[in-house]
DOFILO-535590 format. One record per residue (C-alpha): x, y, z; chain. Coordinates in Angstrom, 3 decimals. Each point is the difference from the previous one (the first is absolute). Example, Ala and Ser with C-alpha at 12.3 -4.5 7.8 and 13.67 -1.06 7.14 Angstrom:
// residues 2
+----------+----------+----------+-------+
!        X !        Y !        Z ! kette !
+----------+----------+----------+-------+
!   12.300 !   -4.500 !    7.800 !     A !
!    1.370 !    3.440 !   -0.660 !     A !
+----------+----------+----------+-------+
***
This chain:
// residues 320
+----------+----------+----------+-------+
!        X !        Y !        Z ! kette !
+----------+----------+----------+-------+
!  -55.008 !   -6.493 !  -31.387 !     A !
!    2.439 !   -0.320 !   -2.873 !     A !
!   -1.147 !   -0.970 !   -3.442 !     A !
!    3.302 !   -1.362 !   -1.237 !     A !
!    2.472 !   -1.528 !    2.437 !     A !
!    3.109 !   -1.996 !   -0.819 !     A !
!    3.402 !   -0.530 !    1.604 !     A !
!    0.784 !    3.335 !    1.695 !     A !
!    3.523 !    1.453 !   -0.389 !     A !
!    1.905 !    2.204 !    2.446 !     A !
!   -0.270 !    3.345 !   -1.774 !     A !
!   -3.143 !    1.067 !   -1.827 !     A !
!   -1.411 !    2.913 !   -1.908 !     A !
!   -3.408 !    1.262 !    1.233 !     A !
!   -2.130 !    2.277 !   -2.164 !     A !
!   -3.094 !    2.056 !    0.708 !     A !
!   -1.436 !    1.527 !   -3.183 !     A !
!   -2.372 !    2.860 !    0.691 !     A !
!   -2.109 !    2.084 !   -2.339 !     A !
!    2.033 !    3.078 !    0.925 !     A !
!    3.309 !   -1.399 !    1.302 !     A !
!    1.890 !   -3.268 !   -0.038 !     A !
!    2.117 !   -1.108 !    2.989 !     A !
!    2.819 !   -2.587 !   -0.098 !     A !
!    2.151 !   -1.542 !    2.731 !     A !
!    2.724 !   -2.616 !   -0.091 !     A !
!    0.907 !   -1.904 !    3.156 !     A !
!    0.025 !   -3.191 !    1.976 !     A !
!   -1.133 !   -1.434 !    3.296 !     A !
!    2.758 !   -0.497 !    2.626 !     A !
!    0.028 !   -1.248 !    3.582 !     A !
!   -0.304 !    3.622 !    1.184 !     A !
!   -2.749 !    1.095 !   -2.382 !     A !
!   -0.442 !    1.185 !   -3.570 !     A !
!    3.091 !    1.557 !   -1.523 !     A !
!   -0.996 !    2.304 !   -2.852 !     A !
!    3.102 !    0.825 !   -2.022 !     A !
!   -1.737 !    2.050 !   -2.692 !     A !
!   -3.245 !    1.996 !   -0.254 !     A !
!   -1.217 !    2.414 !   -2.635 !     A !
!   -3.204 !    1.335 !   -1.573 !     A !
!   -1.034 !    1.605 !   -3.266 !     A !
!   -3.117 !    1.450 !   -1.559 !     A !
!   -2.171 !   -2.541 !   -1.787 !     A !
!   -0.616 !    1.220 !   -3.579 !     A !
!   -3.350 !    1.720 !   -0.164 !     A !
!   -2.678 !   -2.331 !   -1.398 !     A !
!    2.285 !   -3.054 !    0.058 !     A !
!   -1.323 !   -1.641 !    3.173 !     A !
!   -3.205 !    0.383 !    1.943 !     A !
!   -1.740 !   -1.943 !    2.776 !     A !
!    2.124 !   -3.115 !   -0.438 !     A !
!   -0.233 !   -0.089 !   -3.813 !     A !
!    2.846 !    0.516 !   -2.467 !     A !
!   -1.425 !    2.264 !   -2.673 !     A !
!    3.124 !    0.990 !   -2.026 !     A !
!    2.381 !   -2.931 !    0.183 !     A !
!    2.753 !    1.348 !   -2.296 !     A !
!    0.140 !    3.398 !    1.702 !     A !
!    0.063 !   -1.602 !    3.450 !     A !
!    2.712 !   -2.427 !   -1.154 !     A !
!    2.156 !    2.817 !   -1.355 !     A !
!   -0.150 !    2.031 !    3.232 !     A !
!    0.626 !   -3.043 !    2.229 !     A !
!    2.997 !   -1.103 !   -2.092 !     A !
!    1.481 !    3.480 !    0.170 !     A !
!   -0.465 !    0.314 !    3.798 !     A !
!    1.250 !   -3.535 !    0.722 !     A !
!    3.154 !    0.546 !   -2.085 !     A !
!    0.613 !    3.332 !    1.709 !     A !
!   -0.262 !   -1.553 !    3.491 !     A !
!    2.194 !   -3.051 !   -0.821 !     A !
!   -1.979 !   -2.720 !    1.743 !     A !
!    1.756 !   -3.255 !    0.895 !     A !
!   -3.014 !   -2.335 !    0.384 !     A !
!   -2.315 !   -1.126 !   -2.775 !     A !
!   -2.449 !   -1.822 !    2.273 !     A !
!   -3.110 !    2.113 !    0.107 !     A !
!   -2.808 !    0.347 !    2.484 !     A !
!   -2.856 !    2.323 !   -0.822 !     A !
!   -2.773 !    1.331 !    2.258 !     A !
!   -3.226 !    1.385 !   -1.448 !     A !
!   -3.228 !    1.725 !    0.924 !     A !
!   -3.116 !    0.174 !   -2.176 !     A !
!   -3.650 !    0.785 !    0.399 !     A !
!   -0.579 !   -3.004 !   -2.296 !     A !
!    0.927 !   -2.343 !    2.844 !     A !
!   -3.030 !   -1.549 !    1.674 !     A !
!    0.309 !   -0.552 !    3.761 !     A !
!   -2.233 !   -1.843 !    2.427 !     A !
!    0.491 !   -0.991 !    3.584 !     A !
!   -1.282 !   -3.513 !    0.908 !     A !
!    0.034 !   -2.248 !    3.057 !     A !
!    1.481 !   -3.494 !   -0.200 !     A !
!    0.736 !   -2.766 !    2.494 !     A !
!    3.367 !    0.243 !    1.723 !     A !
!    1.990 !   -2.293 !   -2.317 !     A !
!    3.424 !   -0.145 !   -1.686 !     A !
!    0.959 !    1.911 !   -3.167 !     A !
!   -0.253 !   -3.171 !   -2.083 !     A !
!   -3.527 !   -0.601 !    1.257 !     A !
!   -0.965 !    3.614 !   -0.731 !     A !
!    1.231 !   -0.427 !   -3.576 !     A !
!   -2.083 !   -3.162 !   -0.275 !     A !
!   -3.124 !    1.782 !    1.218 !     A !
!    0.461 !    2.947 !   -2.341 !     A !
!    0.701 !   -2.276 !   -2.971 !     A !
!   -3.615 !   -1.202 !    0.080 !     A !
!   -1.865 !    2.834 !    1.703 !     A !
!    1.438 !    3.240 !   -1.387 !     A !
!   -3.058 !    0.533 !   -2.219 !     A !
!   -2.162 !    0.208 !    3.128 !     A !
!    2.029 !    2.872 !    1.379 !     A !
!    0.970 !    2.133 !   -3.010 !     A !
!   -2.280 !    1.160 !   -2.799 !     A !
!    2.556 !   -0.393 !   -2.768 !     A !
!    0.755 !   -2.244 !   -2.967 !     A !
!    2.730 !   -2.100 !    1.623 !     A !
!    1.745 !   -0.600 !   -3.344 !     A !
!    0.741 !    3.733 !   -0.354 !     A !
!    1.478 !    0.467 !    3.471 !     A !
!    2.743 !   -1.332 !    2.239 !     A !
!   -1.298 !   -0.537 !    3.515 !     A !
!    2.249 !    0.752 !    2.989 !     A !
!   -0.685 !    0.001 !    3.671 !     A !
!    1.436 !    1.419 !    3.210 !     A !
!   -0.825 !   -1.062 !    3.559 !     A !
!   -0.984 !    3.198 !    1.773 !     A !
!   -0.421 !   -1.302 !    3.558 !     A !
!   -1.528 !   -2.702 !    2.161 !     A !
!   -3.309 !    0.461 !    1.757 !     A !
!   -2.233 !   -2.033 !    2.283 !     A !
!   -3.575 !   -0.568 !   -1.062 !     A !
!   -2.047 !   -1.782 !    2.674 !     A !
!    3.230 !   -1.276 !    1.536 !     A !
!    1.117 !   -1.449 !   -3.359 !     A !
!    3.180 !    1.441 !   -1.473 !     A !
!   -0.446 !    1.351 !   -3.496 !     A !
!    2.223 !    1.753 !   -2.561 !     A !
!   -0.849 !    3.332 !   -1.528 !     A !
!    1.362 !   -0.294 !   -3.552 !     A !
!    0.296 !    2.715 !   -2.604 !     A !
!   -0.652 !   -1.270 !   -3.511 !     A !
!    1.361 !    2.041 !   -2.903 !     A !
!   -0.777 !   -0.611 !   -3.652 !     A !
!    2.701 !    1.478 !   -2.286 !     A !
!   -0.769 !    0.332 !   -3.754 !     A !
!    2.232 !   -2.355 !   -1.951 !     A !
!    0.546 !    2.794 !   -2.497 !     A !
!    1.793 !    2.062 !    2.687 !     A !
!    2.196 !   -2.939 !    1.082 !     A !
!    0.951 !   -1.086 !   -3.494 !     A !
!    0.762 !    3.508 !   -1.284 !     A !
!    2.329 !    0.710 !    2.918 !     A !
!    1.723 !   -3.372 !   -0.448 !     A !
!    0.621 !    0.629 !   -3.711 !     A !
!    1.110 !    3.599 !    0.654 !     A !
!    2.645 !   -1.068 !    2.537 !     A !
!    1.216 !   -2.839 !   -2.255 !     A !
!    0.400 !    2.453 !   -2.884 !     A !
!    2.209 !    2.137 !    2.235 !     A !
!    2.335 !   -3.004 !    0.449 !     A !
!   -1.189 !   -0.612 !    3.537 !     A !
!   -1.173 !   -3.223 !    1.722 !     A !
!   -3.511 !    0.625 !    1.339 !     A !
!   -0.263 !   -1.992 !    3.204 !     A !
!   -2.703 !    1.515 !    2.212 !     A !
!   -3.015 !    2.144 !   -0.677 !     A !
!   -1.242 !    1.396 !    3.310 !     A !
!   -2.927 !    2.194 !    0.953 !     A !
!    0.645 !    3.300 !    1.757 !     A !
!   -2.367 !   -0.784 !    2.855 !     A !
!    2.090 !   -3.111 !    0.673 !     A !
!    3.360 !    1.773 !   -0.443 !     A !
!   -0.695 !    2.820 !    2.423 !     A !
!   -1.577 !   -2.194 !    2.716 !     A !
!    3.016 !   -2.348 !   -0.136 !     A !
!    2.396 !    2.894 !    0.485 !     A !
!   -1.771 !    1.234 !    3.126 !     A !
!   -0.197 !   -3.496 !    1.393 !     A !
!    3.707 !   -0.589 !   -0.663 !     A !
!    1.062 !    3.111 !    1.934 !     A !
!   -0.483 !    1.131 !    3.579 !     A !
!    0.882 !    3.723 !    0.063 !     A !
!   -0.868 !    2.813 !   -2.395 !     A !
!    2.088 !    3.160 !   -0.308 !     A !
!    2.214 !   -1.164 !    2.858 !     A !
!   -2.588 !    0.786 !    2.699 !     A !
!   -3.424 !   -1.511 !   -0.670 !     A !
!   -0.298 !   -3.579 !    1.217 !     A !
!   -2.683 !   -1.795 !   -2.035 !     A !
!    0.110 !   -3.432 !    1.697 !     A !
!   -3.296 !   -0.892 !    1.721 !     A !
!   -1.489 !    3.322 !   -1.145 !     A !
!   -2.976 !    0.681 !   -2.249 !     A !
!    0.814 !    2.502 !   -2.732 !     A !
!   -1.098 !    1.138 !   -3.486 !     A !
!    2.279 !    0.174 !   -2.992 !     A !
!   -1.117 !    2.333 !   -2.789 !     A !
!    1.465 !   -0.124 !   -3.497 !     A !
!   -0.574 !    3.402 !   -1.618 !     A !
!    0.549 !   -0.847 !   -3.656 !     A !
!   -0.867 !    1.753 !   -3.238 !     A !
!   -3.287 !   -1.698 !   -0.994 !     A !
!   -1.250 !   -1.419 !    3.257 !     A !
!    0.557 !   -0.250 !    3.737 !     A !
!    0.375 !   -3.243 !    1.921 !     A !
!   -0.929 !   -0.159 !    3.672 !     A !
!    1.089 !   -3.043 !    1.968 !     A !
!   -0.379 !   -0.579 !    3.744 !     A !
!    2.445 !   -2.439 !    1.581 !     A !
!    0.668 !   -1.596 !    3.395 !     A !
!    2.802 !   -2.496 !    0.647 !     A !
!    0.434 !   -0.410 !   -3.773 !     A !
!   -3.665 !   -0.905 !   -0.440 !     A !
!   -2.072 !    2.084 !   -2.446 !     A !
!   -3.148 !    1.006 !    1.842 !     A !
!   -1.412 !    2.059 !   -2.841 !     A !
!    0.961 !    1.135 !   -3.488 !     A !
!   -1.824 !    2.517 !   -2.170 !     A !
!    0.905 !    1.649 !   -3.288 !     A !
!   -1.222 !    3.480 !   -0.901 !     A !
!    0.178 !    0.149 !   -3.830 !     A !
!    0.266 !    3.418 !   -1.671 !     A !
!   -0.356 !    1.390 !    3.522 !     A !
!    1.520 !    3.350 !   -0.711 !     A !
!   -0.298 !    2.182 !   -3.092 !     A !
!    3.379 !    1.237 !   -1.178 !     A !
!    0.425 !    2.934 !   -2.395 !     A !
!    3.185 !    0.397 !   -1.993 !     A !
!    0.820 !    3.095 !    2.063 !     A !
!   -0.772 !   -1.837 !    3.241 !     A !
!    2.207 !   -2.943 !   -0.936 !     A !
!    2.976 !    2.269 !   -0.801 !     A !
!   -0.384 !    1.828 !    3.271 !     A !
!   -0.445 !   -3.200 !    2.010 !     A !
!   -3.497 !    0.860 !    1.268 !     A !
!   -3.203 !   -1.981 !   -0.039 !     A !
!   -3.554 !    0.084 !    1.350 !     A !
!    1.012 !   -1.246 !    3.459 !     A !
!   -3.303 !    0.710 !    1.728 !     A !
!   -1.946 !   -2.234 !   -2.407 !     A !
!    2.458 !   -2.827 !    0.556 !     A !
!    0.099 !    0.285 !    3.794 !     A !
!   -3.808 !   -0.016 !    0.125 !     A !
!   -0.013 !   -3.344 !   -1.800 !     A !
!    2.742 !   -1.421 !    2.182 !     A !
!   -1.945 !    1.101 !    3.065 !     A !
!   -2.972 !   -2.056 !   -1.200 !     A !
!    2.253 !   -3.043 !   -0.386 !     A !
!    1.282 !    0.487 !    3.564 !     A !
!   -3.566 !    0.242 !    1.276 !     A !
!   -0.847 !   -3.278 !   -1.776 !     A !
!    3.015 !   -1.586 !    1.652 !     A !
!   -0.932 !    1.232 !    3.486 !     A !
!   -3.416 !   -1.597 !   -0.122 !     A !
!    1.610 !   -3.419 !   -0.406 !     A !
!    3.105 !    0.445 !    2.147 !     A !
!   -0.977 !    1.863 !    3.101 !     A !
!    2.978 !   -1.207 !    2.053 !     A !
!    2.666 !    0.549 !   -2.668 !     A !
!   -0.054 !    3.727 !   -0.621 !     A !
!    2.400 !    1.573 !   -2.521 !     A !
!    3.038 !    1.345 !    1.878 !     A !
!    2.096 !    1.360 !   -2.907 !     A !
!   -0.214 !    0.886 !   -3.680 !     A !
!    2.995 !   -0.602 !   -2.271 !     A !
!   -0.024 !    1.876 !   -3.347 !     A !
!    2.004 !   -0.902 !   -3.091 !     A !
!   -0.174 !    0.171 !   -3.765 !     A !
!    0.336 !    2.703 !   -2.626 !     A !
!   -2.135 !    2.673 !    1.628 !     A !
!    1.101 !   -0.421 !    3.561 !     A !
!    2.714 !    2.608 !   -0.654 !     A !
!   -2.585 !    2.797 !   -0.049 !     A !
!    1.042 !    2.591 !    2.552 !     A !
!   -1.470 !   -0.677 !    3.483 !     A !
!   -2.076 !   -2.939 !   -1.275 !     A !
!    0.670 !   -1.893 !    3.257 !     A !
!   -1.259 !    2.950 !    2.092 !     A !
!   -3.080 !    0.310 !   -2.189 !     A !
!   -0.889 !   -3.640 !    0.547 !     A !
!    0.768 !    0.141 !    3.702 !     A !
!   -2.126 !    3.093 !    0.595 !     A !
!   -2.867 !   -1.229 !   -2.155 !     A !
!   -0.231 !   -3.551 !    1.326 !     A !
!    1.316 !    0.568 !    3.538 !     A !
!    2.475 !   -2.849 !   -0.405 !     A !
!    3.823 !    0.439 !    0.095 !     A !
!    1.194 !   -0.069 !   -3.623 !     A !
!    3.549 !   -0.220 !   -1.432 !     A !
!    1.596 !   -0.397 !   -3.407 !     A !
!    1.991 !   -3.229 !   -0.333 !     A !
!    3.688 !    0.761 !   -0.374 !     A !
!    1.811 !   -3.043 !    1.350 !     A !
!   -0.486 !   -3.440 !    1.630 !     A !
!    2.330 !   -1.911 !    2.305 !     A !
!    0.712 !   -2.907 !   -2.346 !     A !
!    0.262 !    1.909 !   -3.311 !     A !
!    3.445 !    1.234 !   -0.989 !     A !
!   -0.567 !    2.716 !   -2.601 !     A !
!    2.013 !    3.148 !   -0.683 !     A !
!   -3.057 !    2.218 !   -0.484 !     A !
!   -3.476 !    0.353 !    1.426 !     A !
!   -2.041 !   -3.177 !   -0.140 !     A !
!   -3.221 !    1.868 !   -0.775 !     A !
!    0.004 !   -0.316 !   -3.767 !     A !
!    1.089 !   -3.659 !   -0.091 !     A !
!   -2.302 !   -1.702 !    2.560 !     A !
!   -1.756 !   -2.196 !   -2.571 !     A !
!    3.202 !   -0.845 !   -1.881 !     A !
!    1.925 !   -1.053 !    3.100 !     A !
!   -2.933 !   -1.864 !    1.519 !     A !
!   -0.187 !   -2.156 !   -3.091 !     A !
!    3.523 !   -1.345 !    0.660 !     A !
!   -1.278 !   -1.621 !    3.214 !     A !
!   -1.239 !   -3.466 !   -0.858 !     A !
!   -2.467 !   -1.766 !    2.307 !     A !
!   -2.546 !   -2.753 !   -0.549 !     A !
!   -3.510 !    1.187 !   -0.516 !     A !
+----------+----------+----------+-------+
***
């Protein structure tokens, strides 16, 4: 699900711009896994970026240039991963066909699935999983419509920084690829053949994705799910009960469709997963073992992985 894809080099720069904080990693894929030689983060200037939109280009450019020069990056090939409530998503069912045939179907039938002006959006898709409907194999496909304004503004922004924009990825895709690529979390939790939830606790919204064998069984976004006061943000606290109540409803929705594949683990990551005892709060409230993502078996990183899940996942390139 990449919007721009050209010849991919060995070492790349992957960027995750958030409303509150920006994360950057530099690394490459090796035979053993992903070798991340540099990772850093910095506060996004207040009011410069929100919900996938660049609002103050010059200010954002100044801060990025300063941070990039300070960290002495060696690659100018840039991947970027985004999340925005402006994205329109819809799950559809298609015949079990090749990627080229899917593209052909969507070329002529997208208007039937998505209520958007096609000229204003770039349409991407991701195969979620395969299902059998009356003994006929079908594909569950997630369609995503990305506003062209978002794509073009990021492309120009990266070019103005002297970078080569190569891939624009979506955070849903980035994170699911990372969990599919790896087998063990935190050195002890084997995720192969298991059903688990990954929860991205970010500044403006929370993403809940349920995965089994690399297949996305359900994805829901909770926009503006938690009210943050200035005092609460500084102290690292948030209205957890409100959020967990909404996540519980998502889990209940999932259980009605997937009786046999119950959620065995919850993996937490993102900016607000560092709240004290957040894993215990989730575990006690939802009665499901919950842990904060710190490491994975195929990711070589000198610090906790938690903050950089979406960045690092974007480096993994797969078809679809």
